[in-house]
C-alpha positions as a Markdown table, in Angstrom:
| # | Residue | x | y | z |
|---|---|---|---|---|
| 1 | Met | 189.9 | 111.4 | 14.1 |
| 2 | Arg | 189.4 | 107.7 | 13.6 |
| 3 | Asn | 192.5 | 105.5 | 13.5 |
| 4 | Ile | 192.1 | 102.0 | 12.0 |
| 5 | Val | 194.6 | 99.3 | 13.0 |
| 6 | Asn | 194.7 | 96.0 | 11.1 |
| 7 | Leu | 195.1 | 93.1 | 13.6 |
| 8 | Asn | 195.1 | 90.3 | 11.0 |
| 9 | Glu | 198.7 | 89.3 | 11.6 |
| 10 | Gly | 200.1 | 87.1 | 14.3 |
| 11 | Trp | 197.2 | 85.1 | 15.7 |
| 12 | Gln | 197.4 | 81.7 | 17.4 |
| 13 | Phe | 194.9 | 79.0 | 16.3 |
| 14 | Phe | 193.9 | 76.2 | 18.6 |
| 15 | Lys | 191.8 | 73.4 | 17.0 |
| 16 | Asp | 191.3 | 71.7 | 20.4 |
| 17 | Cys | 190.0 | 73.5 | 23.5 |
| 18 | Ala | 192.3 | 71.3 | 25.7 |
| 19 | Asp | 195.3 | 72.8 | 23.9 |
| 20 | Ile | 194.3 | 76.4 | 24.7 |
| 21 | Thr | 194.1 | 75.6 | 28.4 |
| 22 | Lys | 197.6 | 74.1 | 28.3 |
| 23 | Asn | 198.7 | 76.8 | 25.9 |
| 24 | Glu | 200.3 | 74.3 | 23.5 |
| 25 | Gly | 199.7 | 73.0 | 20.0 |
| 26 | Ala | 198.9 | 76.4 | 18.6 |
| 27 | Glu | 199.3 | 77.0 | 14.9 |
| 28 | Gln | 200.6 | 80.5 | 14.0 |
| 29 | Ile | 198.2 | 82.0 | 11.4 |
| 30 | His | 197.1 | 85.3 | 9.8 |
| 31 | Leu | 193.4 | 86.2 | 9.3 |
| 32 | Pro | 191.4 | 85.4 | 7.3 |
| 33 | His | 191.7 | 81.8 | 8.1 |
| 34 | Thr | 189.7 | 78.6 | 7.8 |
| 35 | Trp | 190.3 | 75.2 | 9.4 |
| 36 | Asn | 188.3 | 73.5 | 6.7 |
| 37 | Ala | 190.5 | 74.4 | 3.8 |
| 38 | Leu | 191.2 | 70.8 | 2.9 |
| 39 | Asp | 188.5 | 68.7 | 4.5 |
| 40 | Gly | 185.8 | 70.9 | 3.0 |
| 41 | Gln | 186.9 | 70.1 | -0.5 |
| 42 | Asp | 188.1 | 66.5 | -0.5 |
| 43 | Gly | 184.6 | 64.9 | -0.9 |
| 44 | Gly | 185.0 | 62.8 | 2.2 |
| 45 | Ala | 182.8 | 62.7 | 5.3 |
| 46 | Asp | 185.6 | 64.3 | 7.4 |
| 47 | Tyr | 184.4 | 67.9 | 7.5 |
| 48 | Tyr | 185.6 | 69.2 | 10.9 |
| 49 | Arg | 182.7 | 70.8 | 12.8 |
| 50 | Ala | 183.6 | 72.0 | 16.3 |
| 51 | Leu | 184.5 | 74.9 | 18.6 |
| 52 | Cys | 188.0 | 76.3 | 17.8 |
| 53 | Tyr | 189.9 | 79.2 | 19.3 |
| 54 | Tyr | 192.0 | 82.1 | 18.0 |
| 55 | Thr | 194.1 | 84.1 | 20.4 |
| 56 | Lys | 196.1 | 87.3 | 20.1 |
| 57 | Lys | 198.0 | 89.6 | 22.5 |
| 58 | Leu | 197.2 | 93.3 | 22.1 |
| 59 | Asp | 199.7 | 95.8 | 23.5 |
| 60 | Lys | 198.4 | 99.1 | 24.9 |
| 61 | Ala | 200.7 | 101.0 | 22.4 |
| 62 | Val | 198.4 | 99.9 | 19.6 |
| 63 | Tyr | 195.4 | 101.9 | 20.9 |
| 64 | Glu | 197.0 | 104.4 | 23.4 |
| 65 | Gly | 195.4 | 107.8 | 23.3 |
| 66 | Ala | 192.1 | 106.6 | 21.8 |
| 67 | Glu | 188.9 | 107.7 | 23.4 |
| 68 | Glu | 187.1 | 104.5 | 22.3 |
| 69 | Val | 188.4 | 101.2 | 21.0 |
| 70 | Tyr | 186.3 | 98.9 | 18.8 |
| 71 | Ile | 187.3 | 95.5 | 17.5 |
| 72 | Glu | 185.7 | 94.4 | 14.2 |
| 73 | Phe | 185.6 | 91.1 | 12.4 |
| 74 | Glu | 184.5 | 90.7 | 8.8 |
| 75 | Gly | 183.1 | 87.3 | 9.5 |
| 76 | Ala | 183.3 | 84.1 | 11.6 |
| 77 | Asn | 181.3 | 81.1 | 10.6 |
| 78 | Ser | 178.9 | 80.2 | 12.2 |
| 79 | Ser | 178.9 | 81.6 | 15.8 |
| 80 | Ala | 181.6 | 83.5 | 17.6 |
| 81 | Asp | 182.3 | 84.8 | 21.1 |
| 82 | Val | 185.0 | 87.4 | 21.5 |
| 83 | Tyr | 186.6 | 87.8 | 24.9 |
| 84 | Val | 189.0 | 90.5 | 26.0 |
| 85 | Asn | 191.0 | 89.7 | 29.1 |
| 86 | Gly | 188.6 | 86.9 | 30.0 |
| 87 | Gln | 185.4 | 89.0 | 29.7 |
| 88 | Leu | 182.8 | 88.5 | 26.9 |
| 89 | Ala | 182.9 | 91.5 | 24.6 |
| 90 | Val | 180.4 | 90.2 | 22.0 |
| 91 | His | 178.5 | 87.2 | 20.8 |
| 92 | His | 177.7 | 86.9 | 17.1 |
| 93 | Asp | 175.6 | 84.5 | 15.0 |
| 94 | Gly | 175.6 | 85.0 | 11.3 |
| 95 | Gly | 178.4 | 83.3 | 9.4 |
| 96 | Tyr | 180.2 | 85.7 | 7.2 |
| 97 | Ser | 178.6 | 89.0 | 8.2 |
| 98 | Thr | 180.7 | 91.8 | 9.8 |
| 99 | Phe | 180.3 | 92.4 | 13.5 |
| 100 | Arg | 182.1 | 94.7 | 16.0 |
| 101 | Ala | 182.2 | 95.5 | 19.7 |
| 102 | Asn | 183.3 | 98.5 | 21.8 |
| 103 | Ile | 186.1 | 97.0 | 24.0 |
| 104 | Thr | 187.3 | 100.3 | 25.6 |
| 105 | Glu | 186.2 | 99.3 | 29.2 |
| 106 | Leu | 187.8 | 95.8 | 28.9 |
| 107 | Leu | 191.3 | 96.9 | 28.0 |
| 108 | Ala | 194.3 | 97.0 | 30.3 |
| 109 | Asp | 198.1 | 97.6 | 29.8 |
| 110 | Glu | 198.5 | 94.0 | 28.5 |
| 111 | Asn | 195.6 | 92.3 | 26.7 |
| 112 | Glu | 194.6 | 88.9 | 25.4 |
| 113 | Ile | 191.9 | 88.6 | 22.8 |
| 114 | Val | 190.2 | 85.1 | 22.5 |
| 115 | Val | 187.8 | 84.4 | 19.7 |
| 116 | Ala | 185.8 | 81.1 | 20.1 |
| 117 | Val | 184.4 | 80.1 | 16.8 |
| 118 | Asp | 181.9 | 77.3 | 16.4 |
| 119 | Asn | 181.0 | 75.9 | 12.9 |
| 120 | Ala | 178.9 | 73.0 | 14.3 |
């Protein structure tokens, strides 16, 4: 029997990759999220295009007992790399199309998911 767990709550967003390596400057967010909510609509030439990061801790209790574990995103514009415990789980190009990856073999007792999204 399939069990679907919503992971949209409690992500950390890092607009600068230097911040993620220092683990500082994170904005607490829930998905869906955009970092262009204001600059994409103000008519200026300040539309932020860059690589940004989302991170989330995933406890084993969330998926314990599952034979296979997939992670699914309903979109990430324009390209995304999803890492589980430092290992690449999936690369996706395609803007707002759904993509998923089997992460069963990448999971441990304590897990960190990092999603690197590039809208450049």
